[in-house]
All heavy atoms as TSV, in Angstrom:
chain	resi	resn	atom	element	x	y	z
A	1	MET	N	N	94.727	105.118	81.317
A	1	MET	CA	C	94.353	104.672	82.643
A	1	MET	C	C	95.586	104.371	83.497
A	1	MET	O	O	95.583	104.630	84.668
A	1	MET	CB	C	93.482	103.403	82.554
A	1	MET	CG	C	92.064	103.691	82.183
A	1	MET	SD	S	91.289	104.592	83.478
A	1	MET	CE	C	89.715	103.895	83.490
A	2	THR	N	N	96.604	103.824	82.914
A	2	THR	CA	C	97.784	103.443	83.676
A	2	THR	C	C	98.468	104.662	84.271
A	2	THR	O	O	98.941	104.624	85.402
A	2	THR	CB	C	98.787	102.686	82.780
A	2	THR	OG1	O	98.075	101.823	81.912
A	2	THR	CG2	C	99.726	101.874	83.600
A	3	ASP	N	N	98.491	105.763	83.505
A	3	ASP	CA	C	99.105	106.986	84.020
A	3	ASP	C	C	98.336	107.521	85.222
A	3	ASP	O	O	98.931	107.967	86.198
A	3	ASP	CB	C	99.173	108.059	82.930
A	3	ASP	CG	C	100.170	107.709	81.839
A	3	ASP	OD1	O	101.136	106.969	82.144
A	3	ASP	OD2	O	99.979	108.155	80.700
A	4	GLY	N	N	97.021	107.446	85.171
A	4	GLY	CA	C	96.194	107.898	86.292
A	4	GLY	C	C	96.436	107.062	87.533
A	4	GLY	O	O	96.494	107.575	88.646
A	5	LYS	N	N	96.596	105.774	87.344
A	5	LYS	CA	C	96.864	104.882	88.478
A	5	LYS	C	C	98.245	105.150	89.056
A	5	LYS	O	O	98.438	105.108	90.266
A	5	LYS	CB	C	96.734	103.421	88.057
A	5	LYS	CG	C	95.309	102.985	87.846
A	5	LYS	CD	C	95.224	101.508	87.530
A	5	LYS	CE	C	93.789	101.075	87.322
A	5	LYS	NZ	N	93.684	99.633	87.071
A	6	ASN	N	N	99.213	105.421	88.175
A	6	ASN	CA	C	100.564	105.718	88.647
A	6	ASN	C	C	100.600	107.013	89.435
A	6	ASN	O	O	101.263	107.094	90.470
A	6	ASN	CB	C	101.544	105.787	87.475
A	6	ASN	CG	C	101.853	104.427	86.898
A	6	ASN	OD1	O	101.656	103.408	87.545
A	6	ASN	ND2	N	102.331	104.406	85.669
A	7	VAL	N	N	99.881	108.019	88.948
A	7	VAL	CA	C	99.832	109.302	89.652
A	7	VAL	C	C	99.186	109.117	91.019
A	7	VAL	O	O	99.669	109.620	92.029
A	7	VAL	CB	C	99.062	110.355	88.816
A	7	VAL	CG1	C	98.793	111.600	89.619
A	7	VAL	CG2	C	99.833	110.684	87.553
A	8	ARG	N	N	98.105	108.358	91.036
A	8	ARG	CA	C	97.401	108.103	92.300
A	8	ARG	C	C	98.294	107.328	93.272
A	8	ARG	O	O	98.352	107.618	94.461
A	8	ARG	CB	C	96.122	107.320	92.028
A	8	ARG	CG	C	95.283	107.080	93.259
A	8	ARG	CD	C	93.950	106.446	92.881
A	8	ARG	NE	N	93.092	106.349	94.034
A	8	ARG	CZ	C	92.867	105.220	94.702
A	8	ARG	NH1	N	93.431	104.094	94.306
A	8	ARG	NH2	N	92.075	105.204	95.747
A	9	ALA	N	N	98.998	106.338	92.769
A	9	ALA	CA	C	99.887	105.527	93.608
A	9	ALA	C	C	101.025	106.374	94.175
A	9	ALA	O	O	101.379	106.236	95.348
A	9	ALA	CB	C	100.455	104.363	92.808
A	10	GLU	N	N	101.585	107.258	93.359
A	10	GLU	CA	C	102.650	108.140	93.837
A	10	GLU	C	C	102.137	109.108	94.897
A	10	GLU	O	O	102.810	109.381	95.887
A	10	GLU	CB	C	103.273	108.916	92.673
A	10	GLU	CG	C	104.123	108.060	91.772
A	10	GLU	CD	C	105.332	107.476	92.478
A	10	GLU	OE1	O	105.966	108.188	93.279
A	10	GLU	OE2	O	105.632	106.297	92.235
A	11	ARG	N	N	100.935	109.629	94.680
A	11	ARG	CA	C	100.338	110.544	95.656
A	11	ARG	C	C	100.074	109.827	96.978
A	11	ARG	O	O	100.343	110.355	98.061
A	11	ARG	CB	C	99.047	111.121	95.071
A	11	ARG	CG	C	98.514	112.319	95.828
A	11	ARG	CD	C	97.340	112.943	95.129
A	11	ARG	NE	N	96.345	111.937	94.794
A	11	ARG	CZ	C	95.590	111.948	93.695
A	11	ARG	NH1	N	95.718	112.906	92.827
A	11	ARG	NH2	N	94.715	111.003	93.467
A	12	LEU	N	N	99.569	108.597	96.902
A	12	LEU	CA	C	99.329	107.803	98.109
A	12	LEU	C	C	100.635	107.492	98.818
A	12	LEU	O	O	100.726	107.583	100.046
A	12	LEU	CB	C	98.608	106.508	97.737
A	12	LEU	CG	C	98.324	105.536	98.875
A	12	LEU	CD1	C	97.427	106.163	99.918
A	12	LEU	CD2	C	97.707	104.270	98.330
A	13	LYS	N	N	101.640	107.143	98.055
A	13	LYS	CA	C	102.951	106.839	98.626
A	13	LYS	C	C	103.511	108.046	99.381
A	13	LYS	O	O	104.022	107.915	100.494
A	13	LYS	CB	C	103.897	106.431	97.494
A	13	LYS	CG	C	105.251	105.983	97.910
A	13	LYS	CD	C	106.023	105.548	96.664
A	13	LYS	CE	C	107.446	105.213	96.978
A	13	LYS	NZ	N	108.185	104.809	95.768
A	14	ALA	N	N	103.387	109.222	98.794
A	14	ALA	CA	C	103.880	110.442	99.440
A	14	ALA	C	C	103.076	110.760	100.698
A	14	ALA	O	O	103.637	111.156	101.728
A	14	ALA	CB	C	103.820	111.613	98.467
A	15	ALA	N	N	101.763	110.564	100.647
A	15	ALA	CA	C	100.918	110.843	101.806
A	15	ALA	C	C	101.235	109.882	102.946
A	15	ALA	O	O	101.298	110.290	104.116
A	15	ALA	CB	C	99.446	110.741	101.419
A	16	LEU	N	N	101.440	108.613	102.632
A	16	LEU	CA	C	101.773	107.632	103.668
A	16	LEU	C	C	103.135	107.924	104.284
A	16	LEU	O	O	103.326	107.785	105.494
A	16	LEU	CB	C	101.744	106.216	103.092
A	16	LEU	CG	C	100.359	105.679	102.732
A	16	LEU	CD1	C	100.475	104.357	102.000
A	16	LEU	CD2	C	99.499	105.531	103.971
A	17	ARG	N	N	104.079	108.341	103.461
A	17	ARG	CA	C	105.408	108.675	103.962
A	17	ARG	C	C	105.339	109.871	104.911
A	17	ARG	O	O	105.947	109.866	105.977
A	17	ARG	CB	C	106.344	108.984	102.787
A	17	ARG	CG	C	107.785	109.105	103.185
A	17	ARG	CD	C	108.706	109.395	102.005
A	17	ARG	NE	N	108.442	108.561	100.845
A	17	ARG	CZ	C	108.113	109.032	99.629
A	17	ARG	NH1	N	108.004	110.312	99.420
A	17	ARG	NH2	N	107.899	108.203	98.634
A	18	GLU	N	N	104.548	110.879	104.544
A	18	GLU	CA	C	104.399	112.062	105.400
A	18	GLU	C	C	103.675	111.705	106.703
A	18	GLU	O	O	104.025	112.185	107.774
A	18	GLU	CB	C	103.626	113.152	104.651
A	18	GLU	CG	C	103.495	114.435	105.414
A	18	GLU	CD	C	104.825	115.079	105.740
A	18	GLU	OE1	O	105.774	114.931	104.945
A	18	GLU	OE2	O	104.928	115.742	106.791
A	19	ASN	N	N	102.682	110.840	106.620
A	19	ASN	CA	C	101.957	110.403	107.806
A	19	ASN	C	C	102.888	109.649	108.759
A	19	ASN	O	O	102.858	109.875	109.971
A	19	ASN	CB	C	100.788	109.507	107.391
A	19	ASN	CG	C	99.892	109.151	108.548
A	19	ASN	OD1	O	99.858	109.831	109.558
A	19	ASN	ND2	N	99.174	108.051	108.407
A	20	LEU	N	N	103.724	108.773	108.223
A	20	LEU	CA	C	104.675	108.038	109.042
A	20	LEU	C	C	105.661	108.987	109.713
A	20	LEU	O	O	105.959	108.851	110.902
A	20	LEU	CB	C	105.425	107.022	108.188
A	20	LEU	CG	C	106.479	106.187	108.897
A	20	LEU	CD1	C	105.853	105.343	109.996
A	20	LEU	CD2	C	107.199	105.301	107.898
A	21	ARG	N	N	106.131	109.975	108.970
A	21	ARG	CA	C	107.065	110.961	109.515
A	21	ARG	C	C	106.418	111.733	110.679
A	21	ARG	O	O	107.025	111.925	111.724
A	21	ARG	CB	C	107.464	111.925	108.396
A	21	ARG	CG	C	108.831	112.504	108.544
A	21	ARG	CD	C	109.192	113.344	107.335
A	21	ARG	NE	N	109.650	112.491	106.237
A	21	ARG	CZ	C	109.514	112.764	104.949
A	21	ARG	NH1	N	108.937	113.872	104.579
A	21	ARG	NH2	N	109.960	111.936	104.035
A	22	ARG	N	N	105.156	112.130	110.484
A	22	ARG	CA	C	104.435	112.879	111.527
A	22	ARG	C	C	104.215	112.012	112.769
A	22	ARG	O	O	104.405	112.470	113.899
A	22	ARG	CB	C	103.105	113.371	110.969
A	22	ARG	CG	C	102.365	114.299	111.922
A	22	ARG	CD	C	101.055	114.788	111.342
A	22	ARG	NE	N	100.102	113.693	111.267
A	22	ARG	CZ	C	99.549	113.235	110.160
A	22	ARG	NH1	N	99.854	113.761	108.998
A	22	ARG	NH2	N	98.699	112.238	110.181
A	23	ARG	N	N	103.845	110.755	112.580
A	23	ARG	CA	C	103.609	109.865	113.722
A	23	ARG	C	C	104.886	109.571	114.484
A	23	ARG	O	O	104.868	109.432	115.705
A	23	ARG	CB	C	102.951	108.575	113.240
A	23	ARG	CG	C	101.512	108.819	112.772
A	23	ARG	CD	C	100.862	107.566	112.271
A	23	ARG	NE	N	100.733	106.612	113.358
A	23	ARG	CZ	C	100.404	105.341	113.199
A	23	ARG	NH1	N	100.191	104.873	111.987
A	23	ARG	NH2	N	100.294	104.539	114.220
A	24	LYS	N	N	106.006	109.461	113.780
A	24	LYS	CA	C	107.286	109.257	114.463
A	24	LYS	C	C	107.630	110.454	115.331
A	24	LYS	O	O	108.096	110.297	116.464
A	24	LYS	CB	C	108.397	109.023	113.441
A	24	LYS	CG	C	108.443	107.639	112.876
A	24	LYS	CD	C	109.645	107.486	111.965
A	24	LYS	CE	C	109.765	106.090	111.441
A	24	LYS	NZ	N	110.934	105.937	110.560
A	25	MET	N	N	107.385	111.656	114.814
A	25	MET	CA	C	107.668	112.860	115.590
A	25	MET	C	C	106.767	112.930	116.823
A	25	MET	O	O	107.208	113.303	117.906
A	25	MET	CB	C	107.494	114.106	114.725
A	25	MET	CG	C	108.593	114.265	113.693
A	25	MET	SD	S	108.372	115.677	112.609
A	25	MET	CE	C	108.432	117.013	113.792
A	26	GLN	N	N	105.499	112.553	116.672
A	26	GLN	CA	C	104.582	112.546	117.812
A	26	GLN	C	C	105.041	111.529	118.854
A	26	GLN	O	O	104.987	111.794	120.053
A	26	GLN	CB	C	103.171	112.193	117.354
A	26	GLN	CG	C	102.480	113.301	116.613
A	26	GLN	CD	C	101.116	112.857	116.078
A	26	GLN	OE1	O	100.785	111.670	116.055
A	26	GLN	NE2	N	100.333	113.819	115.631
A	27	GLY	N	N	105.473	110.376	118.417
A	27	GLY	CA	C	105.956	109.345	119.335
A	27	GLY	C	C	107.185	109.797	120.090
A	27	GLY	O	O	107.326	109.544	121.283
A	28	ARG	N	N	108.082	110.481	119.406
A	28	ARG	CA	C	109.274	111.004	120.084
A	28	ARG	C	C	108.890	112.049	121.112
A	28	ARG	O	O	109.449	112.086	122.203
A	28	ARG	CB	C	110.230	111.611	119.066
A	28	ARG	CG	C	110.916	110.594	118.212
A	28	ARG	CD	C	111.885	111.245	117.244
A	28	ARG	NE	N	112.322	110.288	116.254
A	28	ARG	CZ	C	112.295	110.494	114.945
A	28	ARG	NH1	N	111.884	111.643	114.463
A	28	ARG	NH2	N	112.712	109.564	114.120
A	29	GLY	N	N	107.920	112.885	120.792
A	29	GLY	CA	C	107.467	113.894	121.743
A	29	GLY	C	C	106.827	113.269	122.969
A	29	GLY	O	O	107.030	113.710	124.094
A	30	ARG	N	N	106.050	112.221	122.766
A	30	ARG	CA	C	105.426	111.530	123.902
A	30	ARG	C	C	106.466	110.822	124.755
A	30	ARG	O	O	106.349	110.783	125.977
A	30	ARG	CB	C	104.397	110.530	123.398
A	30	ARG	CG	C	103.161	111.185	122.852
A	30	ARG	CD	C	102.115	110.164	122.473
A	30	ARG	NE	N	101.000	110.827	121.834
A	30	ARG	CZ	C	100.493	110.469	120.679
A	30	ARG	NH1	N	100.980	109.428	120.038
A	30	ARG	NH2	N	99.486	111.115	120.151
A	31	ALA	N	N	107.466	110.247	124.119
A	31	ALA	CA	C	108.517	109.540	124.856
A	31	ALA	C	C	109.307	110.512	125.730
A	31	ALA	O	O	109.706	110.168	126.840
A	31	ALA	CB	C	109.442	108.815	123.893
A	32	GLU	N	N	109.520	111.719	125.245
A	32	GLU	CA	C	110.244	112.718	126.030
A	32	GLU	C	C	109.391	113.242	127.180
A	32	GLU	O	O	109.890	113.513	128.252
A	32	GLU	CB	C	110.663	113.880	125.134
A	32	GLU	CG	C	111.739	113.508	124.147
A	32	GLU	CD	C	112.015	114.621	123.160
A	32	GLU	OE1	O	111.388	115.690	123.275
A	32	GLU	OE2	O	112.855	114.418	122.270
A	33	ALA	N	N	108.094	113.347	126.980
A	33	ALA	CA	C	107.202	113.875	128.010
A	33	ALA	C	C	106.822	112.819	129.035
A	33	ALA	O	O	106.455	113.137	130.150
A	33	ALA	CB	C	105.940	114.427	127.365
A	34	GLN	N	N	106.911	111.562	128.714
A	34	GLN	CA	C	106.466	110.486	129.604
A	34	GLN	C	C	107.255	110.404	130.906
A	34	GLN	O	O	106.640	110.256	131.959
A	34	GLN	CB	C	106.511	109.158	128.870
A	34	GLN	CG	C	105.813	108.053	129.616
A	34	GLN	CD	C	105.701	106.800	128.771
A	34	GLN	OE1	O	106.173	106.749	127.642
A	34	GLN	NE2	N	105.075	105.791	129.311
A	35	PRO	N	N	108.582	110.499	130.945
A	35	PRO	CA	C	109.279	110.410	132.233
A	35	PRO	C	C	108.845	111.496	133.216
A	35	PRO	O	O	108.741	111.244	134.394
A	35	PRO	CB	C	110.754	110.571	131.856
A	35	PRO	CG	C	110.824	110.097	130.461
A	35	PRO	CD	C	109.509	110.491	129.831
A	36	ALA	N	N	108.532	112.665	132.736
A	36	ALA	CA	C	108.073	113.731	133.617
A	36	ALA	C	C	106.705	113.386	134.204
A	36	ALA	O	O	106.429	113.649	135.364
A	36	ALA	CB	C	108.005	115.051	132.858
A	37	ALA	N	N	105.841	112.777	133.424
A	37	ALA	CA	C	104.525	112.379	133.917
A	37	ALA	C	C	104.648	111.261	134.948
A	37	ALA	O	O	103.925	111.224	135.933
A	37	ALA	CB	C	103.647	111.942	132.753
A	38	ASP	N	N	105.563	110.323	134.734
A	38	ASP	CA	C	105.774	109.240	135.694
A	38	ASP	C	C	106.310	109.777	137.017
A	38	ASP	O	O	105.956	109.287	138.079
A	38	ASP	CB	C	106.755	108.208	135.142
A	38	ASP	CG	C	106.149	107.397	134.006
A	38	ASP	OD1	O	104.902	107.380	133.898
A	38	ASP	OD2	O	106.916	106.789	133.250
A	39	ALA	N	N	107.152	110.775	136.974
A	39	ALA	CA	C	107.720	111.343	138.186
A	39	ALA	C	C	106.639	112.010	139.033
A	39	ALA	O	O	106.684	111.962	140.253
A	39	ALA	CB	C	108.807	112.353	137.830
A	40	ASP	N	N	105.641	112.606	138.414
A	40	ASP	CA	C	104.564	113.249	139.161
A	40	ASP	C	C	103.699	112.236	139.892
A	40	ASP	O	O	103.199	112.496	140.967
A	40	ASP	CB	C	103.681	114.079	138.221
A	40	ASP	CG	C	104.397	115.310	137.695
A	40	ASP	OD1	O	105.407	115.709	138.307
A	40	ASP	OD2	O	103.947	115.853	136.674
A	41	GLN	N	N	103.527	111.061	139.357
A	41	GLN	CA	C	102.670	110.052	139.966
A	41	GLN	C	C	103.316	109.402	141.180
A	41	GLN	O	O	102.621	108.886	142.035
A	41	GLN	CB	C	102.318	108.985	138.935
A	41	GLN	CG	C	101.418	109.498	137.833
A	41	GLN	CD	C	101.154	108.434	136.783
A	41	GLN	OE1	O	101.718	107.345	136.830
A	41	GLN	NE2	N	100.307	108.750	135.820
A	42	THR	N	N	104.611	109.432	141.311
A	42	THR	CA	C	105.264	108.754	142.422
A	42	THR	C	C	105.118	109.528	143.724
A	42	THR	O	O	105.206	108.949	144.794
A	42	THR	CB	C	106.761	108.546	142.131
A	42	THR	OG1	O	107.371	109.808	141.896
A	42	THR	CG2	C	106.955	107.650	140.920
A	43	HIS	N	N	104.879	110.818	143.677
A	43	HIS	CA	C	104.802	111.617	144.898
A	43	HIS	C	C	103.487	111.431	145.644
A	43	HIS	O	O	103.468	111.361	146.857
A	43	HIS	CB	C	105.000	113.103	144.567
A	43	HIS	CG	C	106.377	113.401	144.075
A	43	HIS	ND1	N	107.484	113.276	144.857
A	43	HIS	CD2	C	106.815	113.795	142.854
A	43	HIS	CE1	C	108.557	113.586	144.166
A	43	HIS	NE2	N	108.184	113.898	142.933
A	44	GLY	N	N	102.398	111.347	144.945
A	44	GLY	CA	C	101.100	111.222	145.599
A	44	GLY	C	C	100.479	109.877	145.342
A	44	GLY	O	O	99.631	109.748	144.490
A	45	ASN	N	N	100.862	108.866	146.090
A	45	ASN	CA	C	100.348	107.529	145.869
A	45	ASN	C	C	99.156	107.275	146.789
A	45	ASN	O	O	99.222	106.507	147.731
A	45	ASN	CB	C	101.464	106.495	146.094
A	45	ASN	CG	C	101.078	105.138	145.558
A	45	ASN	OD1	O	100.019	104.998	144.965
A	45	ASN	ND2	N	101.928	104.150	145.780
A	46	ASN	N	N	98.031	107.918	146.499
A	46	ASN	CA	C	96.804	107.750	147.273
A	46	ASN	C	C	95.759	107.056	146.411
A	46	ASN	O	O	94.664	107.556	146.220
A	46	ASN	CB	C	96.276	109.106	147.745
A	46	ASN	CG	C	97.219	109.759	148.725
A	46	ASN	OD1	O	97.940	109.075	149.433
A	46	ASN	ND2	N	97.221	111.082	148.768
A	47	ALA	N	N	96.065	105.899	145.910
A	47	ALA	CA	C	95.172	105.201	144.994
A	47	ALA	C	C	93.911	104.734	145.712
A	47	ALA	O	O	92.855	104.656	145.118
A	47	ALA	CB	C	95.888	104.008	144.369
A	48	ASP	N	N	93.983	104.435	147.001
A	48	ASP	CA	C	92.812	103.943	147.728
A	48	ASP	C	C	91.802	105.041	148.016
A	48	ASP	O	O	90.621	104.771	148.146
A	48	ASP	CB	C	93.244	103.305	149.045
A	48	ASP	CG	C	94.067	102.058	148.823
A	48	ASP	OD1	O	93.924	101.424	147.765
A	48	ASP	OD2	O	94.855	101.729	149.723
A	49	SER	N	N	92.249	106.282	148.128
A	49	SER	CA	C	91.338	107.357	148.496
A	49	SER	C	C	90.827	108.138	147.301
A	49	SER	O	O	90.073	109.080	147.478
A	49	SER	CB	C	92.033	108.314	149.468
A	49	SER	OG	O	93.131	108.929	148.822
A	50	SER	N	N	91.230	107.771	146.095
A	50	SER	CA	C	90.760	108.513	144.937
A	50	SER	C	C	89.797	107.669	144.131
A	50	SER	O	O	89.778	106.450	144.232
A	50	SER	CB	C	91.944	108.920	144.058
A	50	SER	OG	O	92.572	107.762	143.552
A	51	GLY	N	N	88.971	108.308	143.353
A	51	GLY	CA	C	88.046	107.586	142.505
A	51	GLY	C	C	86.624	107.682	143.006
A	51	GLY	O	O	86.353	108.217	144.083
A	52	PRO	N	N	85.690	107.176	142.255
A	52	PRO	CA	C	84.268	107.321	142.590
A	52	PRO	C	C	83.839	106.509	143.806
A	52	PRO	O	O	82.852	106.838	144.440
A	52	PRO	CB	C	83.547	106.826	141.335
A	52	PRO	CG	C	84.529	105.969	140.634
A	52	PRO	CD	C	85.887	106.520	140.982
A	53	ASP	N	N	84.558	105.462	144.177
A	53	ASP	CA	C	84.148	104.624	145.302
A	53	ASP	C	C	84.791	105.046	146.631
A	53	ASP	O	O	84.590	104.395	147.638
A	53	ASP	CB	C	84.504	103.157	145.027
A	53	ASP	CG	C	83.717	102.599	143.858
A	53	ASP	OD1	O	82.595	103.075	143.635
A	53	ASP	OD2	O	84.227	101.695	143.210
A	54	SER	N	N	85.535	106.135	146.637
A	54	SER	CA	C	86.229	106.514	147.856
A	54	SER	C	C	85.278	106.960	148.964
A	54	SER	O	O	85.578	106.829	150.134
A	54	SER	CB	C	87.225	107.642	147.565
A	54	SER	OG	O	86.529	108.791	147.126
A	55	ASP	N	N	84.092	107.450	148.625
A	55	ASP	CA	C	83.146	107.875	149.658
A	55	ASP	C	C	82.317	106.714	150.216
A	55	ASP	O	O	81.598	106.879	151.179
A	55	ASP	CB	C	82.212	108.954	149.102
A	55	ASP	CG	C	81.400	108.479	147.906
A	55	ASP	OD1	O	81.820	107.492	147.273
A	55	ASP	OD2	O	80.364	109.081	147.622
A	56	LYS	N	N	82.438	105.521	149.683
A	56	LYS	CA	C	81.660	104.368	150.138
A	56	LYS	C	C	82.405	103.556	151.205
A	56	LYS	O	O	81.912	102.529	151.640
A	56	LYS	CB	C	81.325	103.459	148.946
A	56	LYS	CG	C	80.425	104.150	147.931
A	56	LYS	CD	C	80.140	103.217	146.804
A	56	LYS	CE	C	79.275	103.912	145.766
A	56	LYS	NZ	N	78.999	103.048	144.614
A	57	SER	N	N	83.578	103.994	151.604
A	57	SER	CA	C	84.348	103.220	152.563
A	57	SER	C	C	83.714	103.213	153.959
A	57	SER	O	O	83.984	102.322	154.748
A	57	SER	CB	C	85.786	103.765	152.643
A	57	SER	OG	O	85.756	105.105	153.078
A	58	GLY	N	N	82.891	104.153	154.275
A	58	GLY	CA	C	82.261	104.203	155.590
A	58	GLY	C	C	80.995	103.399	155.692
A	58	GLY	O	O	80.361	103.347	156.737
A	59	LEU	N	N	80.551	102.735	154.633
A	59	LEU	CA	C	79.304	101.981	154.675
A	59	LEU	C	C	79.421	100.694	155.404
A	59	LEU	O	O	80.159	99.885	155.450
A	59	LEU	CB	C	78.797	101.725	153.251
A	59	LEU	CG	C	78.352	102.969	152.494
A	59	LEU	CD1	C	77.965	102.591	151.082
A	59	LEU	CD2	C	77.156	103.613	153.175
């Protein structure tokens, strides 16, 4: 039984390590893409005229 638990623990350890590695890479990709997304939002600052309530301003 102990060998089975050790094998399972090693497999879990490897899976968690790979998951952490993948999430770090995703985070780095998002961090690189985020400044470009922020730059797009600064040009069109029409927050009052967008959204579902924008047509109710004439009531």
